[in-house]
DSSP file (Angstrom, degrees, kcal/mol; ACC not computed):
  #  RESIDUE AA STRUCTURE BP1 BP2  ACC     N-H-->O    O-->H-N    N-H-->O    O-->H-N    TCO  KAPPA ALPHA  PHI   PSI    X-CA   Y-CA   Z-CA
    1    1 A M              0   0    0      0, 0.0     2,-0.6     0, 0.0    62,-0.0   0.000 360.0 360.0 360.0 134.0   12.3   43.2    0.4
    2    2 A L        +     0   0    0      2,-0.0     2,-0.4    59,-0.0     0, 0.0  -0.737 360.0 175.0 -87.7 124.6   15.7   43.4    2.0
    3    3 A L        -     0   0    0     -2,-0.6     2,-0.4    57,-0.0    59,-0.0  -0.985  26.9-127.4-123.8 140.8   15.9   45.1    5.3
    4    4 A T        -     0   0    0     -2,-0.4     3,-0.2     1,-0.1    57,-0.1  -0.727  23.4-178.7 -97.3 136.8   19.2   45.1    7.2
    5    5 A W    >>  +     0   0    0     -2,-0.4     4,-2.7     1,-0.1     3,-1.9   0.131  48.1 119.4-108.9  16.2   19.5   43.9   10.7
    6    6 A S  T 34 S+     0   0    0      1,-0.3    -1,-0.1     2,-0.2    -2,-0.0   0.780  77.4  47.6 -59.1 -27.2   23.2   44.7   10.9
    7    7 A G  T 34 S+     0   0    0     -3,-0.2    -1,-0.3     1,-0.1     3,-0.1   0.630 120.0  37.7 -85.8 -12.7   22.7   47.1   13.7
    8    8 A E  T <4 S+     0   0    0     -3,-1.9     2,-0.6     1,-0.2    -2,-0.2   0.830 109.9  51.8-105.7 -44.4   20.5   44.8   15.7
    9    9 A I     <  +     0   0    0     -4,-2.7    -1,-0.2    26,-0.1    -4,-0.1  -0.868  68.6 141.5-105.7 117.0   21.8   41.2   15.4
   10   10 A R        -     0   0    0     -2,-0.6     6,-0.1    -3,-0.1     5,-0.0  -0.974  55.8 -78.9-148.5 160.4   25.5   40.8   16.2
   11   11 A P    >   -     0   0    0      0, 0.0     3,-1.9     0, 0.0     6,-0.0  -0.297  38.4-124.9 -59.7 145.0   27.8   38.3   17.9
   12   12 A L  T 3  S+     0   0    0      1,-0.3     3,-0.1     2,-0.0     0, 0.0   0.796 112.6  56.6 -61.9 -27.5   27.7   38.5   21.6
   13   13 A S  T 3  S-     0   0    0      1,-0.3    -1,-0.3     3,-0.1     3,-0.1   0.517 112.0-125.5 -80.9  -4.4   31.5   39.0   21.5
   14   14 A G  S <  S+     0   0    0     -3,-1.9    -1,-0.3     1,-0.2     2,-0.1  -0.266  70.4  71.6  83.0-178.9   31.1   42.1   19.3
   15   15 A G  S    S-     0   0    0     -3,-0.1     2,-0.2    -2,-0.1    -1,-0.2  -0.370  93.1 -26.5  74.4-151.4   32.9   42.4   15.9
   16   16 A L        -     0   0    0     -6,-0.1     2,-0.3    -3,-0.1    -3,-0.1  -0.596  67.1 -95.5-100.6 159.2   31.9   40.4   12.9
   17   17 A W        -     0   0    0     -2,-0.2     2,-0.5    -6,-0.0    -1,-0.1  -0.561  38.0-154.1 -69.6 135.2   30.3   37.0   12.5
   18   18 A D    >   -     0   0    0     -2,-0.3     3,-2.1     1,-0.1     6,-0.2  -0.956  11.9-154.8-119.0 114.7   33.0   34.3   12.1
   19   19 A M  T 3  S+     0   0    0     -2,-0.5    -1,-0.1     1,-0.3     5,-0.1   0.695  95.2  61.6 -61.3 -18.8   32.0   31.2   10.2
   20   20 A R  T 3  S+     0   0    0      4,-0.1    -1,-0.3     3,-0.0    -3,-0.0   0.596  76.6 107.2 -82.7 -10.9   34.7   29.3   12.0
   21   21 A D    X   -     0   0    0     -3,-2.1     3,-1.9     1,-0.2     4,-0.3  -0.563  63.9-150.5 -71.3 118.5   33.1   30.0   15.4
   22   22 A P  T 3  S+     0   0    0      0, 0.0     4,-0.3     0, 0.0     3,-0.2   0.684  96.2  53.2 -66.3 -15.6   31.6   26.7   16.7
   23   23 A T  T 3> S+     0   0    0      1,-0.2     4,-3.0     2,-0.1     5,-0.3   0.350  78.3 104.5 -97.5   6.3   29.0   28.6   18.6
   24   24 A L  H <> S+     0   0    0     -3,-1.9     4,-3.2     1,-0.2     5,-0.3   0.925  79.6  45.9 -54.3 -52.8   27.9   30.6   15.5
   25   25 A A  H  > S+     0   0    0     -4,-0.3     4,-2.5     1,-0.2    -1,-0.2   0.920 116.2  45.5 -60.2 -45.4   24.6   28.7   14.8
   26   26 A Q  H  > S+     0   0    0     -4,-0.3     4,-2.2     2,-0.2    -1,-0.2   0.916 115.8  46.3 -64.8 -43.3   23.6   28.8   18.5
   27   27 A T  H  X S+     0   0    0     -4,-3.0     4,-2.6     2,-0.2    -2,-0.2   0.918 113.3  48.7 -66.2 -44.1   24.4   32.5   18.9
   28   28 A L  H  X S+     0   0    0     -4,-3.2     4,-2.7    -5,-0.3     5,-0.2   0.934 111.8  48.9 -63.3 -45.7   22.7   33.5   15.7
   29   29 A C  H  X S+     0   0    0     -4,-2.5     4,-2.7    -5,-0.3    -1,-0.2   0.907 111.9  50.1 -59.4 -41.3   19.6   31.5   16.6
   30   30 A S  H  X S+     0   0    0     -4,-2.2     4,-2.9    -5,-0.2     5,-0.3   0.915 111.0  48.6 -63.4 -43.3   19.6   33.1   20.0
   31   31 A Q  H  X>S+     0   0    0     -4,-2.6     4,-2.5     2,-0.2     5,-1.3   0.900 112.7  48.0 -64.5 -41.0   19.9   36.6   18.6
   32   32 A I  I  <>S+     0   0    0     -4,-2.7     5,-3.0     3,-0.2    -2,-0.2   0.946 116.2  43.9 -63.7 -47.0   17.1   36.0   16.1
   33   33 A E  I  <5S+     0   0    0     -4,-2.7    -2,-0.2    -5,-0.2    -1,-0.2   0.898 124.5  33.1 -64.7 -42.2   14.8   34.6   18.8
   34   34 A N  I  <5S+     0   0    0     -4,-2.9    -2,-0.2    -5,-0.2    -1,-0.2   0.714 133.2  21.5 -92.4 -22.4   15.6   37.3   21.4
   35   35 A V  I  X5S+     0   0    0     -4,-2.5     4,-0.8    -5,-0.3    -3,-0.2   0.815 126.5  33.5-110.7 -55.8   16.2   40.4   19.2
   36   36 A A  I  ><S+     0   0    0     -5,-1.3     4,-2.8     1,-0.2     3,-0.5   0.947 112.9  52.9 -75.1 -49.4   14.6   40.1   15.8
   37   37 A L  H  ><S+     0   0    0     -5,-3.0     4,-2.3     1,-0.2    -1,-0.2   0.879 104.8  54.0 -61.8 -40.5   11.5   38.0   16.5
   38   38 A P  H  4 S+     0   0    0      0, 0.0     4,-0.3     0, 0.0    -1,-0.2   0.884 114.5  43.7 -59.5 -34.0   10.1   40.2   19.3
   39   39 A I  H >< S+     0   0    0     -4,-0.8     3,-1.2    -3,-0.5    -2,-0.2   0.921 114.8  48.1 -73.1 -44.7   10.4   43.2   16.9
   40   40 A L  H >< S+     0   0    0     -4,-2.8     3,-2.2     1,-0.2    -1,-0.2   0.770  94.8  74.2 -69.4 -25.8    9.0   41.3   13.9
   41   41 A R  T 3< S+     0   0    0     -4,-2.3    -1,-0.2     1,-0.3    -2,-0.1   0.701  85.5  65.4 -64.6 -17.2    6.0   40.0   15.8
   42   42 A I  T <  S+     0   0    0     -3,-1.2     2,-1.0    -4,-0.3    -1,-0.3   0.669  83.9  86.0 -76.0 -14.4    4.4   43.4   15.7
   43   43 A V    <   +     0   0    0     -3,-2.2    -1,-0.1    -4,-0.2     3,-0.1  -0.758  43.3 139.4 -91.3 102.1    4.1   43.1   11.9
   44   44 A E        +     0   0    0     -2,-1.0     2,-0.3     1,-0.1    -1,-0.2   0.572  62.9  33.0-116.0 -17.2    0.8   41.3   11.3
   45   45 A T  S  > S-     0   0    0     -3,-0.2     4,-2.2     1,-0.1     5,-0.1  -0.861  83.2-106.9-135.3 167.6   -0.6   43.1    8.3
   46   46 A I  H  > S+     0   0    0     -2,-0.3     4,-2.5     1,-0.2     5,-0.2   0.839 122.3  56.7 -65.1 -31.1    0.7   44.9    5.2
   47   47 A E  H  > S+     0   0    0      2,-0.2     4,-2.0     1,-0.2    -1,-0.2   0.918 106.8  48.7 -63.4 -42.5   -0.3   48.2    6.9
   48   48 A D  H  > S+     0   0    0      2,-0.2     4,-2.1     1,-0.2    -2,-0.2   0.908 110.6  51.6 -61.7 -41.6    2.0   47.2    9.9
   49   49 A F  H  X S+     0   0    0     -4,-2.2     4,-1.8     2,-0.2    -2,-0.2   0.932 108.4  50.0 -61.7 -46.8    4.8   46.4    7.4
   50   50 A A  H  < S+     0   0    0     -4,-2.5    -1,-0.2     1,-0.2    -2,-0.2   0.896 115.3  43.7 -60.0 -40.1    4.5   49.8    5.7
   51   51 A A  H  < S+     0   0    0     -4,-2.0    -1,-0.2     1,-0.2    -2,-0.2   0.803 111.1  56.7 -72.8 -29.0    4.6   51.5    9.1
   52   52 A F  H  < S+     0   0    0     -4,-2.1     2,-2.1     1,-0.2    -2,-0.2   0.824  89.2  74.2 -71.5 -34.2    7.5   49.3   10.3
   53   53 A T  S  < S+     0   0    0     -4,-1.8    10,-1.2    -5,-0.1    11,-0.4  -0.411  70.8 153.8 -86.0  65.9    9.9   50.1    7.5
   54   54 A T     >  -     0   0    0     -2,-2.1     4,-2.7     8,-0.2     3,-0.2  -0.484  57.3-116.9 -92.8 161.9   10.8   53.5    8.7
   55   55 A S  T  4 S+     0   0    0      1,-0.2     6,-0.1     2,-0.2    -1,-0.1   0.797 115.0  56.7 -68.0 -27.9   14.0   55.5    8.1
   56   56 A S  T  4 S+     0   0    0      2,-0.2    -1,-0.2     1,-0.2    -3,-0.1   0.859 114.6  37.6 -72.1 -32.5   14.8   55.5   11.8
   57   57 A R  T  4 S+     0   0    0      1,-0.2    -2,-0.2    -3,-0.2    -1,-0.2   0.885 136.0  18.9 -82.8 -41.2   14.7   51.6   11.9
   58   58 A F    >X  +     0   0    0     -4,-2.7     4,-1.3     1,-0.1     3,-0.7  -0.698  69.9 179.0-131.2  77.5   16.3   51.0    8.5
   59   59 A P  T 34 S+     0   0    0      0, 0.0    -1,-0.1     0, 0.0    -4,-0.1   0.779  83.0  31.9 -56.9 -30.9   18.2   54.1    7.5
   60   60 A D  T 34 S+     0   0    0      1,-0.1    -5,-0.1   -56,-0.1    -2,-0.0   0.592 128.7  33.0-103.1 -10.9   19.5   52.7    4.2
   61   61 A T  T <4 S+     0   0    0     -3,-0.7    -1,-0.1    -7,-0.2    -6,-0.1   0.176  76.4 136.3-133.8  19.7   16.7   50.3    3.2
   62   62 A Y  S >< S-     0   0    0     -4,-1.3     3,-2.1     1,-0.1     4,-0.4  -0.233  71.0 -94.9 -69.3 166.1   13.4   51.8    4.4
   63   63 A L  G >  S+     0   0    0    -10,-1.2     3,-1.7     1,-0.3     7,-0.4   0.806 120.9  58.6 -54.6 -39.6   10.5   51.7    2.0
   64   64 A D  G 3  S+     0   0    0    -11,-0.4    -1,-0.3     1,-0.3   -10,-0.1   0.699 100.9  57.6 -67.6 -17.0   10.9   55.2    0.6
   65   65 A T  G <  S+     0   0    0     -3,-2.1    -1,-0.3     1,-0.2    -2,-0.2   0.492 103.0  56.9 -88.5  -2.4   14.4   54.3   -0.6
   66   66 A R    <>  +     0   0    0     -3,-1.7     4,-2.7    -4,-0.4     3,-0.5  -0.685  65.8 174.2-125.3  75.3   13.0   51.4   -2.7
   67   67 A P  H  > S+     0   0    0      0, 0.0     4,-2.1     0, 0.0     5,-0.1   0.823  76.6  54.5 -59.6 -35.2   10.5   53.0   -5.0
   68   68 A L  H  > S+     0   0    0      1,-0.2     4,-1.3     2,-0.2    19,-0.0   0.920 114.1  41.7 -65.1 -40.9    9.7   49.9   -7.0
   69   69 A R  H  > S+     0   0    0     -3,-0.5     4,-2.4     1,-0.2    -1,-0.2   0.871 110.8  57.5 -69.8 -37.1    8.9   48.0   -3.9
   70   70 A H  H  X S+     0   0    0     -4,-2.7     4,-2.9    -7,-0.4     5,-0.2   0.881 102.7  54.6 -61.8 -38.1    7.0   51.0   -2.5
   71   71 A I  H  X S+     0   0    0     -4,-2.1     4,-2.5    -5,-0.2    -1,-0.2   0.923 108.9  48.1 -60.3 -44.5    4.8   51.0   -5.5
   72   72 A V  H  X S+     0   0    0     -4,-1.3     4,-2.5     2,-0.2    -2,-0.2   0.918 113.2  47.0 -64.2 -44.3    3.8   47.4   -4.9
   73   73 A V  H  X S+     0   0    0     -4,-2.4     4,-1.7     2,-0.2    -2,-0.2   0.932 112.7  49.2 -64.4 -45.2    3.1   48.0   -1.2
   74   74 A A  H  <>S+     0   0    0     -4,-2.9     5,-2.8     1,-0.2     4,-0.5   0.904 111.5  50.0 -60.6 -40.7    1.1   51.1   -2.0
   75   75 A A  H ><5S+     0   0    0     -4,-2.5     3,-1.3     1,-0.2    -1,-0.2   0.922 108.6  52.0 -63.2 -43.8   -0.9   49.1   -4.6
   76   76 A G  H 3<5S+     0   0    0     -4,-2.5    78,-2.3     1,-0.3    79,-0.3   0.811 109.7  50.0 -62.3 -29.8   -1.5   46.3   -2.1
   77   77 A L  T 3<5S-     0   0    0     -4,-1.7    -1,-0.3    76,-0.2    -2,-0.2   0.539 117.8-114.6 -83.1  -7.5   -2.8   48.9    0.4
   78   78 A G  T < 5S+     0   0    0     -3,-1.3     2,-1.5    -4,-0.5     3,-0.2   0.657  72.0 139.2  81.0  15.6   -5.1   50.3   -2.3
   79   79 A R     >< +     0   0    0     -5,-2.8     4,-2.3     1,-0.2     5,-0.2  -0.561  17.7 161.6 -91.0  70.6   -3.2   53.6   -2.3
   80   80 A F  H  >  +     0   0    0     -2,-1.5     4,-2.7     1,-0.2     5,-0.2   0.877  68.4  52.3 -64.8 -41.5   -3.4   54.0   -6.1
   81   81 A D  H  > S+     0   0    0     -3,-0.2     4,-2.2     1,-0.2    -1,-0.2   0.909 111.3  48.6 -62.8 -40.2   -2.7   57.7   -6.2
   82   82 A E  H  > S+     0   0    0      2,-0.2     4,-2.1     1,-0.2    -2,-0.2   0.931 112.1  48.7 -62.7 -46.6    0.4   57.2   -4.1
   83   83 A A  H  X S+     0   0    0     -4,-2.3     4,-2.3     1,-0.2    -2,-0.2   0.923 113.3  46.2 -61.1 -45.5    1.6   54.3   -6.2
   84   84 A L  H  X S+     0   0    0     -4,-2.7     4,-3.1     1,-0.2    -1,-0.2   0.865 109.5  54.6 -67.8 -35.4    1.1   56.2   -9.5
   85   85 A A  H  X S+     0   0    0     -4,-2.2     4,-2.2    -5,-0.2    -1,-0.2   0.910 109.7  47.5 -64.0 -40.8    2.9   59.3   -8.1
   86   86 A I  H  X S+     0   0    0     -4,-2.1     4,-2.1     2,-0.2    -2,-0.2   0.937 114.3  46.6 -64.3 -45.9    5.9   57.2   -7.2
   87   87 A F  H  X S+     0   0    0     -4,-2.3     4,-2.4     1,-0.2    -2,-0.2   0.920 111.8  50.4 -63.8 -43.7    5.9   55.6  -10.6
   88   88 A D  H  X S+     0   0    0     -4,-3.1     4,-1.2     1,-0.2    -1,-0.2   0.889 109.1  52.4 -61.0 -39.0    5.5   59.0  -12.4
   89   89 A N  H  < S+     0   0    0     -4,-2.2     4,-0.5    -5,-0.2     3,-0.3   0.902 109.4  49.3 -62.8 -41.2    8.4   60.4  -10.4
   90   90 A L  H >< S+     0   0    0     -4,-2.1     3,-1.4     1,-0.2     7,-0.3   0.913 107.2  54.8 -62.6 -42.2   10.6   57.5  -11.5
   91   91 A A  H 3< S+     0   0    0     -4,-2.4    -1,-0.2     1,-0.3    -2,-0.2   0.778 108.4  49.5 -63.7 -26.0    9.6   58.0  -15.1
   92   92 A M  T 3< S+     0   0    0     -4,-1.2    -1,-0.3    -3,-0.3    -2,-0.2   0.500  86.5 112.9 -91.5  -4.0   10.7   61.7  -14.9
   93   93 A Q  S <  S-     0   0    0     -3,-1.4     4,-0.1    -4,-0.5    -3,-0.0  -0.346  73.6-127.9 -68.3 148.1   14.1   60.9  -13.3
   94   94 A P  S    S+     0   0    0      0, 0.0     2,-0.2     0, 0.0    -1,-0.1   0.789  90.0  84.7 -66.3 -25.9   17.2   61.5  -15.4
   95   95 A N  S    S-     0   0    0      1,-0.1     2,-1.1    -5,-0.1    -2,-0.1  -0.554  84.2-129.0 -75.6 140.9   18.3   58.0  -14.8
   96   96 A D    >   -     0   0    0     -2,-0.2     3,-2.1     1,-0.2     4,-0.3  -0.776  20.6-168.9 -90.4  97.7   16.9   55.4  -17.1
   97   97 A W  G >  S+     0   0    0     -2,-1.1     3,-1.1     1,-0.3     6,-0.2   0.779  82.1  65.5 -58.8 -27.2   15.6   52.8  -14.7
   98   98 A T  G 3  S+     0   0    0      1,-0.2    -1,-0.3    -3,-0.1    10,-0.1   0.672  94.5  59.2 -72.5 -13.6   15.1   50.4  -17.5
   99   99 A S  G <  S+     0   0    0     -3,-2.1    -1,-0.2     4,-0.1    -2,-0.2   0.548  79.5  96.0 -91.6  -6.6   18.9   50.2  -18.1
  100  100 A W    X>  -     0   0    0     -3,-1.1     4,-1.8    -4,-0.3     3,-1.4  -0.746  65.4-153.6 -85.5 111.4   19.7   48.9  -14.6
  101  101 A P  H 3> S+     0   0    0      0, 0.0     4,-0.5     0, 0.0    -1,-0.2   0.850  90.3  57.9 -54.8 -37.1   20.0   45.1  -14.9
  102  102 A A  H 34 S+     0   0    0      1,-0.2     4,-0.2     2,-0.1    -2,-0.0   0.780 122.2  23.2 -67.2 -25.8   19.1   44.5  -11.3
  103  103 A V  H <> S+     0   0    0     -3,-1.4     4,-3.1    -6,-0.2     5,-0.3   0.432  92.9  98.9-119.7  -1.4   15.8   46.3  -11.6
  104  104 A H  H  X S+     0   0    0     -4,-1.8     4,-2.7     1,-0.2     5,-0.2   0.922  87.4  46.0 -55.7 -48.4   14.9   46.1  -15.3
  105  105 A G  H  X S+     0   0    0     -4,-0.5     4,-2.4     2,-0.2    -1,-0.2   0.910 114.8  47.3 -62.5 -43.0   12.6   43.2  -14.9
  106  106 A D  H  > S+     0   0    0      2,-0.2     4,-2.4     1,-0.2     5,-0.2   0.940 113.1  48.3 -63.5 -46.8   10.8   44.7  -11.9
  107  107 A Y  H  X S+     0   0    0     -4,-3.1     4,-2.9     1,-0.2     5,-0.2   0.924 112.1  49.7 -59.0 -45.2   10.4   48.1  -13.6
  108  108 A H  H  X S+     0   0    0     -4,-2.7     4,-2.6    -5,-0.3     5,-0.3   0.916 110.6  49.5 -62.3 -44.2    9.1   46.4  -16.8
  109  109 A R  H  X>S+     0   0    0     -4,-2.4     4,-2.0     1,-0.2     5,-1.8   0.899 114.1  45.7 -63.0 -40.1    6.5   44.4  -14.8
  110  110 A L  I  <>S+     0   0    0     -4,-2.4     5,-3.3     3,-0.2    -2,-0.2   0.938 116.0  45.6 -67.0 -45.2    5.3   47.4  -12.9
  111  111 A A  I  <5S+     0   0    0     -4,-2.9    -2,-0.2    -5,-0.2    -1,-0.2   0.868 125.0  29.5 -67.5 -37.0    5.2   49.6  -16.1
  112  112 A T  I  <5S+     0   0    0     -4,-2.6    -1,-0.2    -5,-0.2    -2,-0.2   0.681 134.6  18.0-101.6 -18.9    3.4   47.0  -18.3
  113  113 A I  I  X5S+     0   0    0     -4,-2.0     4,-1.0    -5,-0.3    -3,-0.2   0.767 125.5  34.2-118.0 -57.0    1.3   45.0  -15.9
  114  114 A L  I  ><S+     0   0    0     -5,-1.8     4,-2.2     1,-0.2     3,-0.5   0.958 113.8  52.2 -73.0 -51.2    0.7   46.6  -12.5
  115  115 A C  H  ><S+     0   0    0     -5,-3.3     4,-3.2     1,-0.3     5,-0.2   0.867 106.0  54.2 -60.1 -38.5    0.5   50.3  -13.3
  116  116 A P  H  > S+     0   0    0      0, 0.0     4,-1.8     0, 0.0    -1,-0.3   0.898 109.8  48.9 -61.1 -36.1   -2.2   49.8  -16.0
  117  117 A L  H  <>S+     0   0    0     -4,-1.0     5,-2.6    -3,-0.5    -2,-0.2   0.905 112.5  47.8 -66.1 -40.3   -4.3   47.9  -13.5
  118  118 A I  H ><5S+     0   0    0     -4,-2.2     3,-1.8     1,-0.2    -1,-0.2   0.938 110.2  51.5 -64.7 -46.3   -3.8   50.8  -11.0
  119  119 A E  H 3<5S+     0   0    0     -4,-3.2    -1,-0.2     1,-0.3    -2,-0.2   0.860 110.1  49.6 -58.9 -35.3   -4.6   53.4  -13.6
  120  120 A A  T 3<5S-     0   0    0     -4,-1.8    -1,-0.3    -5,-0.2    -2,-0.2   0.472 110.2-126.6 -80.6  -1.8   -7.8   51.5  -14.4
  121  121 A R  T < 5 +     0   0    0     -3,-1.8     2,-1.5    -4,-0.2    -3,-0.2   0.857  49.3 165.2  56.4  37.0   -8.6   51.4  -10.6
  122  122 A D     >< +     0   0    0     -5,-2.6     4,-2.6     1,-0.2    -1,-0.2  -0.652  10.7 173.8 -87.6  84.4   -9.0   47.6  -11.0
  123  123 A R  H  > S+     0   0    0     -2,-1.5     4,-2.4     1,-0.2    -1,-0.2   0.893  78.6  48.5 -61.7 -43.0   -8.8   46.6   -7.3
  124  124 A A  H  > S+     0   0    0      2,-0.2     4,-2.5     1,-0.2    -1,-0.2   0.904 112.4  49.3 -65.2 -40.8   -9.6   42.9   -8.1
  125  125 A G  H  > S+     0   0    0      2,-0.2     4,-2.4     1,-0.2    -2,-0.2   0.899 111.0  49.0 -65.6 -41.4   -7.0   42.8  -10.8
  126  126 A V  H  X S+     0   0    0     -4,-2.6     4,-2.7     2,-0.2     5,-0.2   0.936 112.4  48.4 -63.1 -46.2   -4.3   44.3   -8.6
  127  127 A G  H  X S+     0   0    0     -4,-2.4     4,-2.2     1,-0.2    -2,-0.2   0.914 112.0  49.0 -60.2 -43.8   -5.2   41.9   -5.8
  128  128 A K  H  X S+     0   0    0     -4,-2.5     4,-2.1     2,-0.2    -1,-0.2   0.919 112.9  47.5 -62.4 -44.6   -5.0   38.9   -8.2
  129  129 A L  H  X S+     0   0    0     -4,-2.4     4,-2.5     2,-0.2    -2,-0.2   0.928 111.9  48.9 -64.3 -45.6   -1.7   40.0   -9.7
  130  130 A L  H  X S+     0   0    0     -4,-2.7     4,-2.7     1,-0.2    -1,-0.2   0.876 109.6  53.0 -62.9 -36.5   -0.1   40.6   -6.2
  131  131 A R  H  X S+     0   0    0     -4,-2.2     4,-2.7    -5,-0.2    -1,-0.2   0.912 109.0  49.8 -64.2 -41.1   -1.4   37.2   -5.1
  132  132 A E  H  X S+     0   0    0     -4,-2.1     4,-2.2     2,-0.2    -2,-0.2   0.927 113.0  46.1 -62.0 -44.7    0.3   35.6   -8.2
  133  133 A W  H  X S+     0   0    0     -4,-2.5     4,-2.3     2,-0.2    -2,-0.2   0.904 112.5  50.8 -64.8 -40.3    3.6   37.4   -7.4
  134  134 A E  H  X S+     0   0    0     -4,-2.7     4,-2.6     1,-0.2    -2,-0.2   0.928 109.7  50.1 -61.7 -45.4    3.3   36.5   -3.8
  135  135 A A  H  X S+     0   0    0     -4,-2.7     4,-2.4     1,-0.2    -1,-0.2   0.890 109.3  51.8 -61.2 -40.4    2.8   32.8   -4.7
  136  136 A W  H  X S+     0   0    0     -4,-2.2     4,-2.4     2,-0.2    -1,-0.2   0.932 111.0  47.5 -61.4 -46.0    5.8   32.9   -7.0
  137  137 A S  H  X S+     0   0    0     -4,-2.3     4,-1.8     1,-0.2    -2,-0.2   0.909 110.5  52.1 -62.6 -42.4    8.0   34.3   -4.2
  138  138 A V  H  <>S+     0   0    0     -4,-2.6     5,-2.6     1,-0.2     6,-0.4   0.922 110.9  47.4 -60.6 -44.9    6.7   31.7   -1.8
  139  139 A R  H ><5S+     0   0    0     -4,-2.4     3,-1.5     1,-0.2    -1,-0.2   0.920 109.9  52.7 -62.9 -43.3    7.6   28.9   -4.2
  140  140 A K  H 3<5S+     0   0    0     -4,-2.4    -1,-0.2     1,-0.3    -2,-0.2   0.816 113.2  44.2 -63.2 -30.1   11.1   30.4   -4.8
  141  141 A M  T 3<5S-     0   0    0     -4,-1.8    -1,-0.3    -5,-0.2    -2,-0.2   0.337 110.8-122.0 -95.6   6.8   11.7   30.4   -1.1
  142  142 A N  T < 5S+     0   0    0     -3,-1.5    -3,-0.2    -4,-0.2     3,-0.2   0.890  72.9 129.9  54.1  43.8   10.3   26.9   -0.5
  143  143 A L    >>< +     0   0    0     -5,-2.6     3,-1.6     1,-0.1     4,-1.6   0.173  23.1 117.4-109.6  15.1    7.8   28.3    1.9
  144  144 A D  T 34 S+     0   0    0     -6,-0.4     3,-0.4     1,-0.3    -1,-0.1   0.870  73.5  54.3 -51.7 -43.0    4.7   26.6    0.4
  145  145 A A  T 34 S+     0   0    0      1,-0.2    -1,-0.3    -3,-0.2    -2,-0.1   0.736 115.4  39.8 -67.0 -21.6    4.0   24.6    3.5
  146  146 A L  T <4 S+     0   0    0     -3,-1.6    -1,-0.2    -8,-0.1     2,-0.2   0.622  89.2 109.6-100.6 -16.0    3.9   27.7    5.7
  147  147 A W     <  -     0   0    0     -4,-1.6   -12,-0.0    -3,-0.4    -3,-0.0  -0.431  38.8-179.1 -73.4 129.6    2.1   30.1    3.4
  148  148 A E        -     0   0    0     -2,-0.2    -1,-0.1     2,-0.0    -3,-0.0  -0.862  23.1-142.5-124.1  94.2   -1.4   31.1    4.3
  149  149 A P        -     0   0    0      0, 0.0   -18,-0.0     0, 0.0    -2,-0.0  -0.302  23.3-179.6 -60.4 136.1   -2.7   33.5    1.6
  150  150 A T        -     0   0    0    -19,-0.0    -2,-0.0    -2,-0.0     0, 0.0  -0.941  34.8 -88.1-131.3 155.7   -4.8   36.3    3.0
  151  151 A P        -     0   0    0      0, 0.0   -24,-0.0     0, 0.0     5,-0.0  -0.300  37.4-124.4 -64.1 145.2   -6.5   39.1    1.1
  152  152 A F    >>  -     0   0    0      1,-0.1     3,-1.9  -107,-0.1     4,-1.0  -0.575  27.7-111.2 -78.8 152.5   -4.6   42.3    0.5
  153  153 A P  H >> S+     0   0    0      0, 0.0     4,-3.2     0, 0.0     3,-0.6   0.847 118.4  65.0 -54.0 -33.2   -6.3   45.5    1.8
  154  154 A V  H 34 S+     0   0    0    -78,-2.3   -27,-0.1     1,-0.2   -77,-0.1   0.793 103.7  47.6 -60.4 -26.0   -6.9   46.5   -1.9
  155  155 A E  H <4 S+     0   0    0     -3,-1.9    -1,-0.2   -79,-0.3   -78,-0.1   0.706 120.8  34.4 -85.5 -21.8   -9.2   43.5   -2.1
  156  156 A T  H << S+     0   0    0     -4,-1.0     2,-0.3    -3,-0.6    -2,-0.2   0.703 102.8  75.6-108.8 -24.7  -11.1   44.1    1.0
  157  157 A D     <        0   0    0     -4,-3.2    -5,-0.0    -5,-0.2     0, 0.0  -0.693 360.0 360.0 -90.9 142.5  -11.4   47.9    1.3
  158  158 A G              0   0    0     -2,-0.3    -1,-0.1   -35,-0.0    -4,-0.1   0.421 360.0 360.0-109.8 360.0  -13.8   49.7   -1.0
């Protein structure tokens, strides 16, 4: 999920980041270490993440503005009614979500794979699917060596 830090991480001199600035890497690393990481360290669970992505922190990219992602997070939390309500709302929208190239694949996967598991209240199936998607993302970002899979709340809460 993309969250923007444009309001938090910026060059010490103000203005825009300049790739020609020889201190760019050092300044950016310092900003990440001193600004972003202290904020991110409070996010230890998916529940923390859902609470973290608020409109006050990320006015344009908080979780409620990304309904397809919100469905996945709600499913991971075991909030099946919430996930289905979001999906049903999307299905009733005048826009045809399936025609947007950027989200067509995500919409199709949710409609044909995830939502049927949610409707069946298949907590184990939802957890297994989310773990597969998580593993795929980890591989795509070359984070295999750092990834420590942990159960989703949907797998541990009854």
